N, C-alpha and C positions, 0 to 999 in steps of 0.2 A: 357708564353706570357704576356706582360704588355698592358693593355687596356687603352691607353692614351685618348680615347674618353669618359672616364667615371670617375666620382668621387662619392663616397658614404659618406655622412656626416650626423651626428646627431647634433641637437642644444640642449645643456643642460644648465640649469640654475635654480636658486631658483625661487619660485613662484613670479609672478608679476614683473619680471625683463625685460620683453618685448620680449620674444622669438617669440610669434605668430605674433606680430606687425611687427617684423623684416622680418619674412617669407613673410608677405603681400607685403612689399616693394621689396623683392627679386623677387617675382613673377611678380610684376608690371614692374620693370625695365628690366626684362629679356624678356618682350614682351609676357607673357603668356596670357594676356587678350587683347581683341580688344580695339581700341582707345575709342570707345563710350560705352564700356560695363560697366554696373552698378555693382560694386563689394562691398559687405558688408565689414565692418571692421572686423579684426580677422577672415578672411575667413576660416582658418583651423579649428576653433572651430565650428564644424558642428552640434553637437547635442544640444538640447534645454537647458539642464542643464548647459552646458559649456557656452552658450551665456548669460544665466541669471546671472551666478555667475562670469563670466569674468575669468574663470580658464580653463586650459587644463586638461582633465581627461584621454583621450586615446591618445596614440602615433599615429601619422598619417604620411603617406608618401605623398610627392609631388616631382616634379622635375622641373628644369629650364634648358634652353640651353644657353651656353655662349661660344663664340669663338669655335664653332664646338665640344664642350664638353658637355655631358649631366651630370648635377649635381643632383643626387638623394638626397633629403633632408628629414630627419625624424624630425618632431616637437615632443618634448617629454613633459610630464607633469612636473610641478615644485614642486608639493606637495609630501612630504615624503610618504604619504599614498598610492600613486600610483607608488612608486619606482619600483615595480615589472615590470611595463611597461618599465622603463628606462633600467633596468638590461638586459632584453632580447633583446632590440632593438640594444644595443651596439654590438651584434654579427653580425649585418647586415652591419656595416659601417667600414671604414678604418681610420676615423679621426673625431674629434668633434670640434664644435665651442662652447667655454665656454663663456656664456654671464654673465656679472656682472654689476649691477646697479652702476652708477657713484657716487651716494651719499651713498647708503647703504653698498657697498662693498660686499665681500664674506659672505654668510649667511650659516646656517647649511646644507641646501639642496645642496648648491654649493659644499660644502665639500664632501657630500655623493656621488653625481654624478661624481665629478672629480676623487674621489678615484676609482670608478668603471672603469672609462675610462683609468686611469693609469694602473690598473691591466691588462687590455687588451693590454697595450702597444700602445694605439692610439696616433697619432700626434694631437697636440692641437693648435687651434688659439684662442687667448684671445680677446674677444670683450668687451670693456667698453662702455656700452649703456647708453642712456639718458644723453648725455653730455650737453644738453641744460637746464638741471635742474639748478635752481639758487644756490642750495647747493651742486653742483657737486664737488668732490675732486679727480680730475683726477690722479695726481701723487701719492697721498697716496694710492688710490685704486689699482693702478698698482703694488705698492710695496707689498700691502696686498696679492694680488693674487700670486706673486712670493714667498712670505713667506709661503703661503698655499701649494704651489707646493713643497717647501723644506720640510715642515712638513710631507707631504704625500710620501716622498722618490721618487720624480720624477727623471728620469734619465737626463743626461746632455742635450740630444736632446729636451726633454720636457721642461727643464728649459729655453731653447733658443727660446721658442714659440714667434711668432710675436704678438704684441699688436696693435689692431686697435681701433680707437675712433669713435663711431657711434651714430647717432640719428635715432633709428628705426622708429620713427613717421615721421620724415622729409625725411627719406630715404637717409641719407648722411653718408659717411665713410671717415676717414682720417688716415694717418699713424702717424700724429703728433698731440699732444694735443693742440698746439697753432694755427695750420692752419686749418680752417674749411673746411669740404669736400663739394662737390657739388652733388655727386651721390654715388652709392655703388660699383663702378668699383674697388677701392682698395681692397674691401672685396672679390669680385669675383676673382681678380688676385691672392690674397693670397691663396684662396682655390685651384686654379690650380697649384700654385707654391709649396705650403707647404704640402697639403694633398696628400699622395701617390696614384697613379693610381692602381687599383686592379691588382695584379700579379696572373694570373690564368692559369689553364691547360684546354684549350678549347677542346682538342682532347680526353681526358680520359673518362672513364665511368661516366655517369651523377650522380651527388650528390647534394642535396639541403636540407638545414635546414629550418624548418617552425618556424618563429619567432613571427608570429602574425596571428590572425584568424578574419575573417569578416563573416557576414551572409547576405544572400540575399534570399528573398521569392521565387525567380524564380529558382535559381541554387543551393540553399542550402549553405553549408559551403564553404568559400573561404579561401585558405591558402595563406599567404604572406611570402616571404623569399628571400634570396639571393642564386643564383646558385653558388655553390662552385667549381664545376668541370664539364666539358663536356657541353652538350647543351640539351635543353628540347624542345619537339615538341608536338603539339596538337595530340591527339589520341595515344600518346606513352604509352605502358604498363610500370608500375613502381612497385617496391616493397617498402612498407613502413616499417621502422624499428625504434627502440627506443634505445638510448644509455643506459638508466637505466633499460632496459628490462622489462618495465611495461606491454608491450603488445608483443605478438608473431608477427614476421614479416608476413605481408599479402600483397596480390597483388591488384593493382588498375589501373585506366587508367586516363590520363589527358584529360578532356572533352573540357575545354576552357582555354586559356592562355592570360594574359593581361600584358602590361607594364604600368607604371604610367607616364602620360604626363600632367604636370600642375596639375589641380584638377580632371582630368578625367582619366578613364582607357581605354587604347586603345588595342583592340583585335589584337593579333599577332599569327603567325603560329609557330615561333621558336625563342628561346632566348639562349644566350651563357653565360658561366661562368662570374661572376662579376655583371650581371644584377639583379636588384630587381624586382621580378615578382609576380603576383597574379594568382592562378589557381583554377579551380573548378573540381568536378567530383569524389572526394574521400570523401564520406559522413562522415566518422568517424575520419577524420584527426584532430590532435590536436597539440598544441604548444609543441615544443621540439622534434617532430618526424622528421625523415630524409627520403626523397625520394631518392631511388637509382635505378640505372639500374638493371634489373633482373639478369644479369649475374655477378654482382659485388655488393654484399650487405654489405655496411660498414656504420655503424651509426656514425654520427658526435657528439662530446661531446656537451652537452647543459648546460649552466650556471645554477648552483643550486640557485634557487630563495630564498631570505631571508625568514625566517619563520614568520608567523603572530605573533603579540604581544597582540592583544585584542580579546576577544570573547564576543558573545551575544547569547541569545536564541531567536529564531523566533518561534512564536506559532500561532495556529489557534485562531481567535478572538472569545471569548466566553462572550463578554459583553452584556448587555441588548439591545444594539443597533446593534448587529452583523447582517450582511447581508443586511443592509438598502441601502448602496450605493456602495458596491463592486460587481465586476463581477465574480472574482475568490475567493471563500471563504473557500474551503475545504482543508484538509491536503494534499490530492493528488495533487491539483493545486500548493500548496506552495512548496511541495517536488520537483515536476517536474521542477518548475521555478528556484529554488535554485541550483539544480544539473545542469541545463542548463547554469547557470552563470559560473560554474566552467570551462566550455569548453573554455571560452575566457579570464577568469581572473585567471592568474596562481598563484597569491599570496593569493587567497581566499581558505578557507577550510570549507567543510560542512560535518557534521556527524549526524547520527541518534541518538536519545536518547531512554531511556527505554519506553517512551510513543510514540505513533504514531503521536501525535499532536504537538510535539515540535522538533526543529532542532537546533543543536549547530553550529553557524557560526563564524569562526575566520577570522580576517583581519589584515591589517597593522596599523589601527588606527581608531578613531571615524569617521573621515571624509570619509575614505574608506567605512565603513559600512553604514554611513548616505546617501551616494550617491546611494548605492544599495537599501536602503529603499525607497528613492525618485523615483528611476527607477521603482520599483515594484508598488508603489501606482499609478504612472502615467499610468501603463499598466492595472490598474483596479483590483489589488490585495488588499485584506483586511486581516490584520493579526495584531498580537501584539508582541512587543519585550520587553525583560527585560533590566535592566541596564547593561552597558558595564563593563567588568571585565578584569584586566590585566592577561595575561597567565603566570603562574608560571612554572618554570622548575627545575628539580633536577640535579645539576651538581656536581659530586664526592660526592654524599650523602648530599650536602648542598642545602637548598631551595633557589632558586634564582629568581629574578624578572627583567623585562625589565626596563632599565634606559634610559631616553631620554636626549639628549643634547639640552637645551632650550636657545635661545637667545632672550633677550627683549631689545627693544630700547625705553627708557622712558624719559619724561621730568624730570629734576633733582628734582623738588619738590615732585614727586610721588615715588621717589626711596625708601624712608623709608617704605611705605606701601607694596611695591612689595617684599622688603627684608624680612619683617615681615611674609607675607603670605608664601614665599618660605621656611622660617625656619619651620613653622608649617607643611608644606607638605614634609618635609625631603629633601629639595633642598640643594645642596652643591655648593657654589660659586666657579667658576673656574677663570674667569677674569672679570675685570671691567675697561672700558675705557671711558673717557669723549669725546664727539663729539659735539663741539660747546656748545650749552646750553642744550644738552641732554646727557644721559648716556647709554652706551651699556653694559649690564651685561650678563654673560653666566653662566648657572647652569647645574649641572648633577642632575636630579630629577627622582624618580620612575614614570613610566608611569601612575600609578593609582593616583599619586599626581597631575597630570594635569587634571584629569577628573573634569569637573565642574569649572575649574579655569578661562577659557577664559572670561566669562561674568564678573566675579569679577575683572579681570585684566583691562578690558575696563572701568569699573566704577572707579577703583582706579586711573587710568591715565587720567580720564575725556575724554576718547575716543581717546587720542593722542598716546597711546602706540602701538608698533608693536611687535607681539609675534610670534615666529616660533620655531618648534622643530623637531628633527629627531632622530631615534633610535640610541643609542650609543653602549650598550652592555648589557649582563646579569650580575648582581652583587648580592651578598647575600642579602636576604630579609631585608629591613630596619626597620621593626616593624610597629606597628599600625599607621594609619594616621586618624585623626578625620574626620568623614564624614561631609556632609553639615550641617551648623548651623541653617538653616531655617526649619520651619515646613510646613506642607501642610494645606490648607483650603479645607475641604472635604464636598461635597454636602450631605445633611442629608436625602433627599428624591428624588424620581424620579418625573420629571415634567418639567416645563419651567421656566427659570430664569426670575424673575420679578424685575423691577427697585427698588421697595420698599425693597425687600429682599437683593438685591445687595448693596443698599445704606448702609444698616446696616452692611453688610459683609465687605465692603471696609475699615471700620475703623480698622479691624483686620489685614489687610495686603494688598498685591498687587493682583488684580484679573487678571485671564487669559481669562475670558469670558465676553460678554456684554449681555444686556437685550434681551430676546427672544431666547436665546440659549437653546436647549433641554439638560437636565442633568439627570443623574441617581444616585441612592444612591451609595456612594463609589467613585464617580468621583472627581478628584482633580480640583478645580476651581480657585485656587490661592495659594500664599505662604505667610507665616507670619514670622516676624523676631524672634518670640519665637521658641524654639527648638522643642516643642511638636506640634502634629497635633491638629487642631480644627475643629469640625463639625459645619457647618453653614447651616441655612435653607434659600436658595436663592429663593425658590418658594413661600415664605411667602407673602400673600397679606395683604394690610392695612385693618384693621377692619373698616367697614363703620358704622357710627352712625349718628343720626340726630342732634347731638349737634355740634356747630361750636366753634373752639377755634382759637384765632388770631395766625397766623404763622403756623398753622398745615397743611395748604394746599399749602405752598410754593413749587415751583418746586424742585424735588430732583435732585441734580447734581451728575452725575457719573463721576469718573475719568476714562479716556479711558483705556481699558484693555491692558495688555502686550501681544503682539502677539508672540507666541512661534514658532520658526523654529524647524526643526527636530534636528539640533545640540543642540540648547538651551534646548529642551525637554529632550534629552538624557543626557545632563549635569546635569539637574535638578533631574532626576529619583533617588529615594531612593531604598534601598534593597527590600522593601516590595511593590514596585510600578511597573506598566507596562505602556508602551506607546502603545495606540491603534491607528493603522494607517489605514485609509481608503482613497479612492481617493479624498474625499472632506474634511476630518477632521483629526485632530490630537487631541487625548484626552489622558490625563494622568489619571490613575485610580489606586486604591489600588488593590492588589492581592485578598484580602478578601473584598468583596463589602459590606457585611452587617455590620452596625455599631456595633450591639450587639456582633456578633461573633468576630469582631476585638478587641473590648474591653476585651472580655473573654480571648482571646489569649494573650493580652498585660499584663493582670493581673494574668495570670496563672503561 
């Protein structure tokens, strides 16, 4: 049976190309909101971190109604680090909208998500977005997308994909680059015409693959997926099975069932094949498992999620300030929370270590792990993490490391310094194209060569460069890469940072703290351009005497300290340093806090 009343699509694109903004306009123009309803911008970015950073982290479902057809839309993340979300979401849909920025053109993540969609054989609608940009290159970008489709071995049908010219912010779409659109009707029409309606067996025994998990305090775990066959009802007994046989089949019951209408979930009693639904009642359900009718247990194949490429150690906080502002501070709390994260994040790995106080956490990149750290600290956890490391692999007896495909868009006068830094970090130039007064360069570089580079890149390009990378492949180990060239400024004693002490310390380098900040011995309070570490006494008070000297009482001017975000702190970390994370503070510290012991180890 073909369900003509339904279409399932995903929106895929590189980060910041306007997916979530376009979904906003689709919801508005399809009449999802009341006339007078106040709607936030990027309404799909629902959690606090997504709103603050302006990026999508979790794939989310919504739906619109157009001409008696329900269109289920999945908004996916653009960052390579969250590509595990994109890979599994593509199982739920029959076609994709590929969004490309009219000025930037296809970027590394565009290539990655498009490759996954082609592997599934999905139909594609190409949307060139942000056509109102003054530097838009509509015809060239269209050619670049077709070139990319050819490179990725698209079939003839996929090469004939329609191209639509959109402005997501204004909510307009047009089939021609020269004729401006007035609304999104051409886009909706193309979805109905080009994306196939689900062909399903509504009479067979029930079968459904769980592609996503949500959690609710009241009903527990909520599974989200598409019904592949048959129909599903409230109170129906089901058998849960797994294609990779990680768990034995077990029985459960559907307690509640919802379909997605706009931004809300609408309770229903029954749904048929082709529908994307949410259900609750099976407490241990997880991503990749199949719900089946009890008299016909057949597991559906689940896409193998790409392996993690970066690892970090999460440890219990043992600094002198431990336990001051965290709610959850013990290893039991940390262990429980990390293993709970595994239930909804399929591309994360957590394993125990020899000690009970440390856990090895692997993810898809620094961003992936830094978002996890941010989530934990907001929930009241206190812990410390080590520097990120690239995960090595042995392939046919050869030590191999993850290689990233990095694309940088830089002003021409900054190209020299970018090339120089890439050379030192074992980067290999692949292509180089001028675009107006800027250059786009593409490198293949070891993942560990990118650690700590983002800040340097912004400095070298005076903040004008755009850098993005995506996992490319594993290749033989490229040899040693010189670690950071900066040293650390280390607090000499425990106490409170005083203006007088900081004034003397700022001559040695850049400070991370201001006056009045509590410090402890071994805490990193700044960085110095010299390659070795320097201990400074920032708690030092001025000696008071009864003699006056001209100029000695002038106000001491402090340079404002550099505020470190989690990503910046992780990039800065050396091998012998840890990042202490609490709900209110981020502190970099040495693993060995005592100055004497550290010196002994250094000279031994």
